[in-house]
C-alpha positions, 0 to 999 in steps of 0.5 A: 537266376544269376543276374547278367552284366554288361562288360565293357571290358577294364578300365584304362587308367594309365597309357602304360597299362593301354600300351601293355594291353594293346602289345598283348592283343597284338601278340595273341592274334599272332602268338607264333609270329617273330617279335622283337628281341630286347636288342632290337627294342633297345637299337631302334629306341637309342637311334629314334632318341639320337635322330630326335636330338639332332633334329631338335638342334637343327631347329632351336639349340634351346629347345630342352631335348630330355624334357621332349623325350621323356614327354615322347617316351610317355606319350608315344613318338607322334610319327612313330609309324613312319619312324619305326621302319627307318629305325628298324632297318638301321638297328638291323643293318648295325646288328648284322654288321656287328655280328659279321666283324666278329668272323669276318676274314682277315685279309692278308697285308701283302694283299694288292688292294686294287679293284677288288678292295679298298684303296692302299693306305699312304697312297699320295695321290688316289684315283677317282676310285678310290675317292669315290670308295672313300667318299662313300666310307665317310658318308657310312662313318656319319651314320654313327654318333661319337661313340660308334652308336648306330644312327640315322644321318639327316642327309640320308632320311626320307624327306617326307618323314625329316618334315614330319618329325621337324613338325612334331618336335616344333609343335612340342616346343610351341605347346610347351612355350605357350604358343609364342608368335615370334617363336612359331615363326622362327621354328617355321623357318627352320623347319624350311631351311632344314629340308632345304638344306637336306636337298643339297647334303651328300649322304649314302645314297648319293655316295653310293650311286658316284661309287657305282657309276665309277665302277661301271665306267671302269668294267669294275662293278662285278669284281668289287661286289664280289670283293666285298662279299668275300671281305664281309664289307657289307656297307660297299655291298649295300651300296652298289646293290642300292645303286644298281637297283635304283633304291635307297641304301636303307631299303636294300640293306633291310630287303637284303637281310630279311631275304630268303636265300633264292631271293639274294640272286634277284636282288643282287643280279644287276651286279652280275655276280656268280652263285659261288660268289653269294655263298659268305653273304648267305652264310652270314645272313644265316648266322644272324639271330631274330631275323625277319624274314620277308617269306615268313608265314605266321608260324616261321619267324623268329621269337624274342 
């Protein structure tokens, strides 16, 4: 008679093996569902690292960011579940804009840039509308690092996520510094100060609301939104849609990128656009590879 053995599964000698098996289990649970591409993984990881680097510097310039990141890469980012949506949204927006920039229609230099577009270069005095548009552009530029890589500005981060990341970094630094009491007090003050500073900072959400309010007052909202779509100016479109829908910029960007065609008119309804104006947007989104659609079932997602 054959002997029976009780299997408790394989030993897991390393975090790497454990992670690989968890990833495989997730894949086997839904093998036909969409999975991240290498580009999406790299973008999200880079965005996370740039954010952690920025926040560590906010807390204490003496923090060894390289050691911090190496530890978190090996053991996992403490707030990964909360950080993932923010990094994924920023990465997908960047992919969309990069792809669209390669095929965006050119605007004739002689075209008048009125309510349908950005302010003309070289104007000695800017209107309130032009100033609001430029402020939006400046806020968007802060969402990149010096080399043009996508990042998340501290001003644009969800306050709860900001606090969680600051506390995670502070805890790592204290553990490495063997819990020095003076260091703990200083880090606690830095966490509070950084959170307070964010409340008064002006990010892309605030600038989007300001630009939207001016366009509403001038009766130009629909024209500007339609012009943004025609030029593939997705920053302006997302900003106006977010402000009109009372949503965060990042949330609206991800909602548009993952939306089925039939859902776009609903998302953009507050902008009062006609169906023909949406055609360039629909075409641009359709060209984005490995796009996760909100209406995907287990068998229709894009795969890596």
